[in-house]
C-alpha positions as CSV (number, residue, x, y, z in Angstrom):
1,M,-13.1,256.0,152.0
2,R,-10.9,256.7,149.0
3,C,-7.8,258.7,149.8
4,A,-4.4,260.0,148.5
5,I,-1.1,260.7,150.2
6,L,0.4,264.1,149.3
7,S,4.1,264.7,150.1
8,I,5.2,268.3,149.9
9,G,8.8,269.5,149.6
10,T,11.2,270.3,146.8
11,E,13.9,268.4,148.6
12,I,12.0,265.2,147.9
13,L,11.8,265.9,144.2
14,F,15.6,266.7,144.2
15,G,16.3,263.3,145.7
16,Q,17.9,264.9,148.8
17,I,15.8,262.8,151.2
18,V,14.1,259.5,151.0
19,N,10.4,259.7,151.3
20,T,9.7,257.0,153.9
21,N,6.5,258.8,155.1
22,T,4.5,257.6,152.1
23,V,5.3,253.9,152.7
24,Y,4.4,254.2,156.4
25,L,1.2,256.0,155.8
26,T,0.0,253.7,153.0
27,R,0.3,250.7,155.3
28,E,-1.4,252.5,158.1
29,L,-4.3,253.8,156.0
30,N,-4.9,250.4,154.4
31,N,-4.9,248.7,157.8
32,M,-7.6,251.2,158.8
33,G,-9.8,250.2,155.9
34,F,-9.1,253.2,153.7
35,D,-8.5,252.7,149.9
36,V,-5.2,254.5,148.9
37,L,-5.6,255.5,145.3
38,Y,-2.7,257.9,144.7
39,H,0.7,258.9,145.9
40,H,1.6,262.5,144.9
41,T,4.7,264.5,145.5
42,V,4.8,268.2,144.8
43,G,7.5,270.9,145.4
44,D,7.1,274.0,147.4
45,N,5.0,275.7,144.8
46,A,1.6,277.1,145.8
47,S,-0.1,276.9,142.4
48,R,1.0,273.3,141.7
49,L,0.0,272.3,145.2
50,K,-3.5,273.8,144.9
51,S,-3.9,272.2,141.5
52,I,-3.0,268.7,142.9
53,I,-5.4,269.1,145.7
54,Q,-8.3,270.1,143.4
55,E,-7.6,267.3,140.9
56,T,-7.2,264.7,143.6
57,Y,-10.7,265.4,145.0
58,K,-12.2,264.2,141.7
59,D,-11.6,260.6,142.9
60,C,-10.8,260.9,146.6
61,D,-12.6,261.9,149.8
62,L,-9.5,262.3,151.9
63,I,-6.0,263.7,151.4
64,V,-3.2,263.0,153.9
65,C,-0.4,265.6,153.6
66,T,3.1,265.7,155.0
67,G,5.5,268.6,154.9
68,G,5.5,272.3,154.2
69,L,4.4,273.3,157.8
70,G,7.7,274.9,158.8
71,P,8.5,278.6,159.5
72,T,10.3,279.5,156.2
73,E,8.8,281.4,153.3
74,D,8.7,278.3,151.1
75,D,6.5,276.4,153.6
76,L,3.2,277.1,151.9
77,T,1.0,274.2,152.8
78,K,-1.4,275.9,155.2
79,E,-1.9,279.0,153.1
80,T,-2.6,276.9,150.0
81,I,-5.0,274.5,151.7
82,A,-6.9,277.4,153.3
83,E,-7.3,278.9,149.9
84,A,-8.5,275.6,148.3
85,F,-11.1,275.3,151.1
86,D,-12.1,279.0,150.8
87,D,-10.8,279.7,154.3
88,K,-8.1,282.0,155.7
89,L,-5.4,281.9,158.3
90,E,-5.5,283.5,161.7
91,M,-3.4,283.3,164.9
92,H,-4.4,280.1,166.8
93,Q,-4.2,281.0,170.4
94,E,-3.4,277.6,171.8
95,S,-0.7,277.0,169.2
96,L,0.8,280.4,170.0
97,E,0.9,279.5,173.7
98,V,2.5,276.2,173.0
99,L,5.1,277.9,170.7
100,E,6.0,280.5,173.4
101,A,6.3,277.8,176.1
102,F,8.6,275.8,173.8
103,A,10.8,278.9,173.1
104,K,11.0,279.5,176.8
105,R,12.1,276.0,177.6
106,R,14.8,276.2,174.9
107,G,16.1,279.5,176.2
108,W,15.3,281.5,173.0
109,K,15.9,285.2,173.4
110,E,13.1,286.0,171.0
111,I,10.6,284.3,168.7
112,T,11.3,285.5,165.1
113,P,8.4,286.6,163.0
114,N,8.7,283.5,160.7
115,N,8.4,281.2,163.7
116,Y,5.1,282.9,164.7
117,K,3.9,281.7,161.3
118,Q,3.7,278.1,162.7
119,A,0.9,279.2,165.0
120,M,-1.3,280.5,162.2
121,M,-4.1,278.1,161.3
122,P,-7.2,278.0,159.0
123,T,-10.1,279.3,160.9
124,K,-12.2,276.2,160.4
125,A,-9.5,273.7,161.2
126,T,-9.3,271.1,163.9
127,V,-5.8,271.7,165.3
128,F,-3.6,269.0,166.9
129,Q,-0.6,270.1,169.0
130,N,2.8,268.6,168.3
131,D,4.6,267.4,171.5
132,V,7.8,266.5,169.7
133,G,8.2,269.6,167.5
134,T,7.0,273.1,166.9
135,A,4.6,272.7,163.9
136,P,1.1,271.7,164.8
137,A,-1.0,269.4,162.5
138,F,-4.6,270.1,161.5
139,A,-7.6,268.7,159.8
140,L,-10.0,270.6,157.6
141,M,-13.4,269.6,156.2
142,G,-15.5,271.3,153.6
143,D,-16.2,271.9,150.0
144,V,-13.5,272.4,147.4
145,K,-13.9,274.3,144.1
146,N,-11.9,273.2,141.1
147,S,-10.8,276.4,139.5
148,Q,-10.3,274.6,136.1
149,D,-13.9,273.7,135.5
150,D,-15.8,275.3,138.5
151,S,-16.8,271.8,139.8
152,I,-17.6,271.7,143.5
153,Y,-16.4,268.7,145.5
154,E,-18.5,268.5,148.7
155,N,-17.6,267.2,152.1
156,K,-13.9,266.6,151.5
157,I,-11.3,266.1,154.2
158,I,-7.6,267.0,154.4
159,V,-5.2,266.4,157.2
160,T,-1.7,267.8,157.4
161,M,1.3,266.7,159.4
162,P,5.0,267.9,159.7
163,G,7.4,266.2,157.3
164,P,10.2,265.0,159.6
165,P,9.4,261.2,160.0
166,R,9.8,261.3,163.8
167,E,7.3,264.1,164.2
168,M,5.0,262.7,161.5
169,K,4.8,259.3,163.2
170,W,4.1,260.8,166.6
171,M,1.4,263.0,165.2
172,W,-0.1,260.2,163.3
173,N,-0.3,257.7,166.1
174,N,-1.4,260.1,168.8
175,K,-3.6,262.6,167.0
176,I,-4.4,262.0,163.4
177,K,-5.1,258.2,163.4
178,P,-7.6,258.4,166.3
179,Y,-9.3,261.3,164.5
180,L,-9.6,259.4,161.2
181,L,-10.9,256.2,162.7
182,G,-14.1,258.0,163.2
183,F,-14.6,258.1,159.4
184,S,-13.8,254.4,158.8
185,D,-16.6,251.8,158.6
186,K,-14.3,248.9,157.7
187,T,-11.3,247.1,159.1
188,L,-8.6,245.7,156.9
189,S,-6.9,242.3,157.7
190,Y,-4.2,240.8,155.5
191,K,-1.6,238.2,155.4
192,I,1.5,237.9,153.3
193,I,2.2,234.3,152.1
194,R,5.8,233.7,151.2
195,T,6.7,230.9,148.7
196,F,9.8,229.4,147.3
197,G,10.3,227.2,144.3
198,I,7.4,228.5,142.2
199,G,7.7,231.6,139.9
200,E,5.2,234.4,139.9
201,S,3.6,233.6,136.5
202,K,3.1,229.9,137.4
203,L,1.8,231.0,140.8
204,E,-0.8,233.2,139.2
205,T,-1.7,230.5,136.7
206,V,-2.4,227.8,139.3
207,L,-4.4,230.2,141.4
208,L,-6.5,231.7,138.6
209,P,-9.7,229.9,139.7
210,L,-9.4,231.8,143.0
211,I,-8.1,235.1,141.5
212,D,-10.8,235.2,138.8
213,S,-13.6,234.8,141.3
214,Q,-12.2,237.1,144.0
215,T,-14.2,240.0,145.4
216,D,-13.3,240.0,149.1
217,P,-10.8,238.7,150.1
218,T,-8.5,239.9,147.3
219,I,-5.4,238.1,146.1
220,A,-2.3,239.8,144.7
221,T,1.0,238.2,143.6
222,Y,4.4,239.8,144.0
223,A,7.9,238.6,143.0
224,K,11.4,239.3,144.1
225,E,14.6,237.5,143.1
226,G,14.1,233.8,143.8
227,E,10.8,234.1,145.6
228,S,7.1,234.9,145.1
229,S,4.6,236.2,147.6
230,L,0.8,236.5,147.9
231,R,-1.1,239.3,149.7
232,I,-4.5,238.1,150.8
233,A,-6.6,241.0,152.2
234,S,-10.2,241.5,153.4
235,Q,-12.1,244.6,154.5
236,R,-15.1,243.8,156.7
237,P,-17.1,245.7,159.4
238,T,-15.1,244.1,162.2
239,K,-11.6,242.8,162.6
240,E,-12.9,239.4,163.6
241,E,-14.8,239.0,160.3
242,A,-11.9,240.2,158.2
243,D,-9.4,237.9,160.0
244,A,-11.7,234.9,159.4
245,A,-12.2,235.7,155.7
246,V,-8.4,235.9,155.2
247,M,-7.7,232.6,157.0
248,E,-10.5,230.9,155.0
249,M,-8.8,232.0,151.8
250,I,-5.4,231.0,153.0
251,D,-6.8,227.4,153.5
252,K,-8.0,227.4,149.9
253,V,-4.6,228.7,148.6
254,S,-2.7,226.1,150.7
255,E,-4.7,223.3,149.1
256,I,-3.3,224.3,145.8
257,I,0.3,225.4,146.5
258,G,0.9,224.2,150.1
259,K,4.2,222.5,149.3
260,Y,5.7,225.9,148.2
261,I,4.5,227.9,151.2
262,Y,7.1,228.6,153.9
263,S,5.4,231.4,155.8
264,I,2.0,233.2,156.1
265,E,3.5,235.9,158.4
266,D,5.7,237.6,155.8
267,E,8.9,236.2,157.3
268,E,12.1,235.8,155.4
269,L,13.2,232.2,154.6
270,H,16.3,232.3,156.9
271,Q,14.1,233.5,159.8
272,V,11.7,230.6,159.3
273,V,14.6,228.0,159.1
274,G,16.5,229.5,162.1
275,N,13.3,229.4,164.2
276,Y,12.6,225.9,163.2
277,L,16.1,224.8,164.2
278,I,15.8,226.5,167.6
279,E,12.3,225.2,168.3
280,N,13.3,221.6,167.5
281,D,16.8,221.9,169.0
282,I,18.5,220.7,165.8
283,S,22.2,221.6,165.6
284,I,23.5,222.8,162.3
285,S,26.8,223.4,160.5
286,V,27.5,224.6,157.0
287,C,30.4,224.5,154.6
288,E,30.3,226.8,151.6
289,S,32.2,227.1,148.4
290,C,30.3,229.0,145.7
291,T,28.1,230.9,148.3
292,G,31.3,232.0,150.2
293,G,29.6,232.3,153.6
294,M,26.3,233.8,152.5
295,F,24.2,231.1,154.2
296,A,26.1,231.4,157.5
297,S,25.9,235.2,157.4
298,R,22.2,235.2,156.9
299,L,21.6,232.5,159.5
300,V,23.3,234.5,162.3
301,E,20.8,237.3,161.8
302,V,18.3,235.1,163.6
303,S,18.1,235.9,167.3
304,G,19.0,232.9,169.5
305,I,20.6,230.9,166.7
306,S,23.7,230.5,168.8
307,K,21.8,227.7,170.7
308,V,22.0,225.5,167.6
309,F,24.5,226.9,165.1
310,D,27.9,225.2,165.6
311,R,30.1,226.6,162.8
312,G,30.3,227.9,159.2
313,L,33.3,227.1,157.0
314,V,34.2,228.7,153.7
315,T,36.1,225.9,151.9
316,Y,36.7,227.6,148.7
317,S,39.8,225.9,147.4
318,N,40.3,222.2,146.7
319,Q,42.9,222.1,149.4
320,A,40.5,223.6,152.0
321,K,38.0,220.9,151.1
322,I,40.6,218.2,151.7
323,D,42.1,219.7,154.9
324,E,38.9,220.9,156.6
325,L,36.4,218.3,155.4
326,G,38.4,215.3,154.4
327,V,37.2,215.4,150.8
328,S,39.0,212.8,148.7
329,K,41.6,214.1,146.2
330,E,40.7,211.2,144.0
331,T,37.1,212.4,143.9
332,L,38.2,215.9,143.1
333,D,40.5,214.7,140.3
334,T,37.8,212.5,138.9
335,Y,34.7,214.6,139.1
336,G,35.9,218.2,139.7
337,A,35.1,220.5,142.6
338,E,31.8,221.6,141.0
339,S,30.0,218.3,141.1
340,P,27.3,216.5,143.1
341,E,29.9,214.0,144.3
342,I,32.0,216.7,146.0
343,A,28.8,218.3,147.5
344,K,28.0,215.0,149.0
345,E,31.5,214.5,150.4
346,M,31.6,218.0,151.8
347,A,28.4,217.5,153.7
348,E,29.4,214.1,155.0
349,G,32.9,215.4,156.0
350,L,31.3,218.3,157.9
351,Y,29.1,215.8,159.7
352,R,32.1,213.8,160.8
353,V,34.0,216.9,161.9
354,T,31.2,218.6,163.8
355,G,28.6,216.0,164.7
356,S,25.8,218.5,163.9
357,R,22.6,216.8,163.1
358,L,22.1,218.9,160.0
359,C,25.1,219.7,157.8
360,I,24.8,221.5,154.5
361,S,27.3,222.2,151.7
362,S,27.4,224.2,148.6
363,T,29.6,224.0,145.5
364,G,29.2,224.9,141.8
365,V,29.9,227.6,139.2
366,A,28.3,230.9,140.0
367,G,30.2,232.6,137.1
368,P,31.8,233.9,135.1
369,G,33.3,231.1,133.2
370,N,32.7,227.3,133.4
371,G,34.0,224.6,135.7
372,K,35.6,221.3,134.7
373,G,33.9,218.0,135.2
374,P,34.7,214.5,134.1
375,N,32.6,214.8,131.0
376,G,33.6,218.3,130.0
377,E,32.6,221.6,131.3
378,V,30.1,222.4,134.1
379,S,28.1,225.4,133.0
380,V,27.6,228.7,134.8
381,G,24.6,228.3,137.1
382,D,25.2,224.6,137.7
383,M,25.3,224.3,141.5
384,F,25.1,221.5,144.0
385,I,23.9,221.4,147.6
386,G,24.7,218.5,149.9
387,V,22.3,217.9,152.8
388,C,23.4,215.4,155.6
389,F,20.9,214.8,158.4
390,D,21.8,212.3,161.1
391,G,24.3,210.7,158.7
392,E,21.9,210.3,155.8
393,T,22.9,212.4,152.7
394,Y,21.3,213.6,149.5
395,V,22.3,216.2,146.9
396,K,20.1,218.9,145.4
397,E,21.1,219.9,141.9
398,M,20.5,223.4,140.6
399,H,20.7,224.6,137.0
400,T,19.7,228.2,136.8
401,G,20.8,228.9,133.2
402,R,21.7,232.4,134.3
403,D,25.1,234.0,133.5
404,D,24.8,236.3,136.5
405,R,27.1,235.7,139.5
406,V,25.0,237.7,141.9
407,V,21.8,236.0,141.0
408,N,23.3,232.5,141.0
409,R,24.9,232.8,144.4
410,N,21.7,234.2,145.9
411,S,19.6,231.5,144.3
412,C,21.9,228.8,145.7
413,M,21.9,230.4,149.2
414,L,18.0,230.5,149.2
415,T,17.8,226.9,147.9
416,M,20.1,225.8,150.8
417,F,17.7,227.4,153.2
418,D,14.7,225.8,151.5
419,E,16.3,222.3,151.6
420,A,17.1,222.8,155.2
421,R,13.5,223.8,155.8
422,K,12.1,220.7,154.0
423,T,14.6,218.4,155.8
424,I,13.6,219.8,159.3
425,M,9.9,219.5,158.4
426,K,10.4,215.9,157.3
427,Y,12.3,214.7,160.4
428,S,10.7,216.9,163.1
429,H,7.2,215.5,162.7
C-alpha cells in the first residue's frame, strides 16, 4: 500500500519544534510493508490542508496525519478531513465521556466550549481513545473528490493522531498500528551494513552487478563522513521469507566487499570495537596527540568497557610524550612529532607503561598549518597511528589531503577504531 505522512502545524513550518514524528512513522510504516512516497508538512490552514489531501490521493492509498487535533480555533484537521471525505462532525458520545472523566480527575471546574471540540468526530470515523492525552485519534475510509478536476479517488484511508510525540507514539503502538496491519499484505525486513575504508561511489561501482539486477531485495547506498552504508530490504508475504531474502543478499554482498564490512546490525564502529574487546577480554590503552582524546571519549560510550579499558592519555606536547611514554628526544628532534617513528614509539611506550594487550597512538597534522619533519614539511592531513598488540607494533599512515581540522581529526579517530577492529579480528581467531 502506497502512503504519505502529513504533519500539520504552523509551528513546524516556523522551525519552532523539530518534527521527529515523521522519522518515527516512516520507519514504522516501512517495517509494516507500506511504501512511503511522500512527507508533507502544512500549516494550520484549511484550504491548503484540503488541497494537500486531495493531491496526495493521486498516488497514495493511505495518509497518516499528525497534529491539529487540539481544542484551539487553529486546530482544523478534523473539520478539513471530514469535508474532504464528504462527511460532517458530530459529538462522539464515548469521546465526550472520556473527556468529562479526564476533567473530573484533573479537578477542572468546568470544560470550556473549545475543549468539547475534541470530542467532535466525523460521523463515519473509527475512533481511538487516547489514554495519555485528551485528543482522540480516528481513521476514515471512503471516496475523495478532487475539487480541482472533479476526479474521484475511491477507497482511500486516512488516519489522524495527536501531534505531541509522546501521545502520537502511544496512539500508534496501541491503536493505529494494529488497525493498519489489517491492510498490509507484506512484511518488510531490512539490514543496514556498515563499512569503513571504501567510499560511496566505489562501493556502488563494485556492487553494480547486484544493484542493476535488483528487484527484491533492494540495495541502497548511503554515505556519511568517513563511512558508507548499505540498506538491504525485502518485502515478502511473511517475515521469515523476507529475512531469508535479506540474508541471502548479504552473503552475496560480503563476497564482494567483505573486508570493508564491520557490522550488519547498523552499529557504530566504536560499539563494534568495544564489544569485540569485551567479548575477547582484550585490555586496551590509548595515547592521543592530534585526536586529543576523541578515541577514548567515544570508547567509554560502550557499556561495560571498564572491564578492559585501562587508560587514555592525551600527550599533546613533545614533553608529554617524553614524560608519559618515554619517547626519545632524539627521535623527536630527528623526525618531528608528526611522524610514523613517533607514532611507533608512543604505542610501544604505552605498552611498557600499562601492559595493556592493545595499545594505540595517534599523531599528525590535523590543521591548520604544516608540521616539521626531517625532510621538510609534513602536510595537513598527514597522520600516523601506532598499533602495538602483545608487543608487536605497526604504523598506519593516513594522508587525507583535506585542509579541514574537524574532518581530519574525525577520520583519524575512525581509522584508529578500524585498525583496532582488524587487529582484534586477526589475533582473536
